[in-house]
N, C-alpha and C positions, 0 to 999 in steps of 0.2 A: 456388303456384298450381295448379290441377287442370290434366290436360292437355283440350286442345281438340277435338273429333272434327270437323274442318273438312268430312267429308261429310255431316255431319249438319244444315249451316246451307243457308239459303236460296243456290240459285245462280244468277246473273245471265248471261244469255246475249245475245252483242251490243256494240254501243259505242252512244255518242251521238254519233259523228262525225258530221257531216253528210256527203251524198253529193256527189262519187263516193268521197272520201277513209272511207266506211264500208264497201266491199264486201268487202277483204282483213280486215276484223276482225269480219264478223257470226259466225264461229263460236267466237267468242273465249269463255270461260267463265271466271267469276271468283265467289269467295264472300267476302263481309267479314267478315274475324274479330274487328276492331275491339270492338264489342260484346260477342261473348261472352269475350273478352277482360280487359274492363273498362276499355280504354282512352278516354281522354276528352281528350287532347293532340295526337293523332296518327291518321290510319287504316292499317289493316293490310289487305292482301287475298293470297288466292291466287290465280295463274291458270292456267290449262290450253287452251293452243294446240294445236289440231290441226294436221296435217302443211299447209304454206303459209298458216297464219294469220296477223295481224301483231297485234302489240300497241304503245305508244309505249312 
């Protein structure tokens, strides 16, 4: 399998959590690597959390 450059993938910023639970997650950044890796049975993502940000 070739190496995946995750920085070239689309980046999602924020969360789908409802207010007020979304506030600490608004700066969360993620990239879905499932499609680039050819995965079909499960998902894989990378997350970048700036200081103070939350993720589940």
